[in-house]
N, C-alpha and C positions, 0 to 999 in steps of 0.2 A: 504493500500500500504506500509506504514511504517512497520507494523507488518510482512508483507510478506518479506520485505527486511531484517528485523532482523532475521527471521527464516532462510532465505537463508544464511545469514552471519554466523549464528550458525552452520549450516550444513557444510559450507566451513571450519570453524574452527575445527569442529569435524573430518572432512576428513583430515585436516592438522595434527592433533594429531595421527590419525591412521597411516598415511603415515610415520610419524616420527619414528615409531617403526622399520623401515627398517634399520636404522643405527646400532642399537644395535644387531638386528638379523643378519645383514650382517657380522658384526664383530665376533659374537659369533658362528655362524654355521660353523662347521669344515669340509668344503667341498670346492672344487675349485669354483670360482665365476660363470663360465658358468653352472656348474652343479646345483648350488643354483638357478640360474635364470630359468633353465629348470624346476626344481621342483616347483618353485614359479609360473611359467606360466602355467604348466600342471594342478596343483592343483587349481589355480585361474580360469582356463578355466572350470574345472569340477564344481566348486562351482557356478560359474556364469551361466553355462548351466542349472544346476538344478533350479536356481532361475528364469531364463528366461522361462523355461518350466512351473514352478509353476505359474508365472504371465502371461503365454500364450503370451509371447513376441516373435515376429519373429526375428530369428537371421540371416536371409538371407540378403545379400547385395542387396539393392533394384535396383540398376542400375549398369551396367557394367562400366559406367563412374566413379563411386565411388571407384571401386576396386583399381586402381593404387595408389590413395592418402591414402586409408585405409591401403594398403599393405606397402607403404613407411613410414607412421606414425608408424606402428607396428614394422618395422625394426629399426626405430630410437628409439622407446621405448626399444626394446631389447638391442640395442647398449648402450643406456643410462644406463640401469640396470647393464649390465655386467661391463662396465667401472667404474660405481659408486661403485660396490662391490669390484673391484680391488683397487680403491682408499681407501676404508675402510680397506682392508687387508694390504695395504702398509703403512698406517698411523694409525689413530684412528678415533673414531666416530666423534669427534669435527672437525678435519681437513677434513675428508671425506665429511661430511655434509656441512660444511661451504664453501668449494671450489665448491661444487655443486651449492650453492646458489648465484653464479654469474649469474644464469639463469634469474632472474628478469631484470638485466641490459641488458642482451642479448635480452630478449623478448621485452623490451621497445624500444630498438633500431631497432629490426627487424619487429615489428608489423605493422608500417606504410607501409612497402613494401608488406605486405600480404593483408592489408585491404584498401589500397589507402586512408588512412587518414593522417592528419598532425601529426607530432611528438609532443606529449604532453609534454610540459616543466615540468609540475608537476611530471610526471612519471620519467623523467630523474633525477630530483632533488631527488625524493624518492629512485630511483635506486642507485644513488650515495651515499645516506645515508646508504643503505644496504651494498654497497661495502666498505664504510669506516668502518662500523660495523664489517664486515668480516675481514678486514685488522687488526683491533684491536684485534679480537679474535684469529687470527693465531699467534702461538708462534714464537720465533726466529727460523729461518731456517738454518740448516746446509746442504749445497748443496751436501755433501757426503753421506747423509743418504737417506732413501726412502721417507721422508716426501714431498720433492719437487716433486718427481714422482707422489705421491698421489694427490698433488694439481693440477698438470698439467693434469692428467687423469681425475680428478674431474671437471675441467673447460671444458674439451672436452665433458664429460658427460652432463654438463650443456647446452652446445650448442645443443647436440642431443635432450635433453628434451625440450628446447625452440622451436626448429623447429618442433618437434612432436606435441606440443600443438597448435602451430599456424596453422599447416596443418590440424589437427583434428577439429579445431574451425569451419570449413565450414560444418561439418557434424552434429554438436550437435543439430541443429533444425530439422534435418531430421530423426535422429536415437535416440533411447533411450540411455542414457549414459551407462547403464549396458550392453546393447547389443554391443555398440562400444568397451567397455573394454573386453567383452568376445571374440569378433572377434580378437582383438589385441593380447591378451595373447595366444589364440589358434594358431595364426600365429607364434608368438615367440616360442612357445613350439615345433612346427613342424620344424622350422629352426634350433633350438638348439638340436634336438633329437640326431644327430651324436655324440655330446660330451659325451653322456651316454655310448658310446662304446669305446671312445678314452681316457677318463680321469679316474682317480682313484675314484671309488665310493664305496670302501670297507666299508666306515664308514657311509653310507647313512641310514642304518636302525636305528642307534642311533639318527640321526638328523631329522627323520620324524616328530616328534611332533612340532619342531621349523619350519620346512618347511610348515606344515599345518597352523600354526599361520601366517607365512609370506604370504601364498597363500590366506587365508581367510580374516584375519583382515586387513593386510596392502594392499594387492592387490585387492581382490574382492570387499571389502566394501569401503576401503579408496579411491582408485583410481576411482571407479564408482561414488562416491559422488563428487569427484573433477571434473570429466568430466561433471556431471550434473550441476555443478556450472557455467560452461561456458555459459549456457543458460541465466544466470542472471547477469554475470559480464564479462568484457573484459578479455582477456588473461593476460594483464598487471596487472589489478586489482587483479585477482585471484592469479597471481604469487607473487605479492608484499605481499598480505595477507598471502600467503603460506610461506613467508619468516620467519615465526615463527617456522617453522619446525626444524631448528638447535637448537633453545632454548629447544623445547620439546625433541628433540633427545638427547641433552646433559644431560638433567634431567633424561631421561630414562636410559642412559648409566651410570650415576652416581648411580642410584638406583639398577641397575641389574649387571653392570660390574665393579662398583667401580672406574670408570674414574672420577677423581676429577677435576672440572673446576677451572681455575685460575681466578685471579682478572680481567684480561683482558676480560674474558668471560662475566662478569657482565657489563663492560663498553660497549663492542661491542654489547652484547645482548640488552642493553637498547636502542641503536640506531635502531636495527632491530625491536624491539617491537614498538618503536615510529613511524616507517614507517607504521606498521600494523594499529595502531590506527588512524593515519592521513588519510590513504587511506580508512579505514572503514568509517570514518566520511565524507570524500569527496565523496565517491561513494554513500553514503546514501542520500546526499543532491542533487544528480543529478536530 
């Protein structure tokens, strides 16, 4: 049982690293945010469809009662992605990712409303630690520049992401995680298809390799592993462990985009990593 828990924890951490590549890719890809998300979703749907066929997984929605919540969670996912990438474009990888990571706080506060459980005080404490870490990481703000807009849009993106995870939680024991992700990115790609005719896509050919990485590594593999983790962890636990994403994202941005982290990054990052370690130990001992 302990070994199984450790394996699931490693898979969740690996998923976190893969999803963390979205920050650098979102900042680097030279296309409008909705176009990037359409490419991400369409390619992700293709890769996941091929995988589902290979594994002989049914991609059908099993009950008409499941369709409204799967549709709603997909639309929330698409809104989360588009607003997150706008936040990255308006600020930088660190600010964009860190503003998004208010979502563990939002998740911990909202989860009792969805699961009819009592509010866990430990989750609130850990969420506040994450919030303090994010506060330390954010540089001084000039309200005349675009950084504050990036942060506000990032927080809205966090709300969409938290709601999407909580709504999708009810389906993880009925559907394979890869199937759920395939259904969601297919829906997102259909709803965003009109942007391909209304926005500037003249540069899309040069960006295709990066869109493939975003669609395959970040979306198809990373998010499928994250959804599967919800079978073994609560949404709050998965969210708090996933709070290491800004740290991984900042490291990736430093290596590939030469975005140099400040001293505050290390102080704030230490708080976030501490919450990951504490929640990992706490969830292991359940």
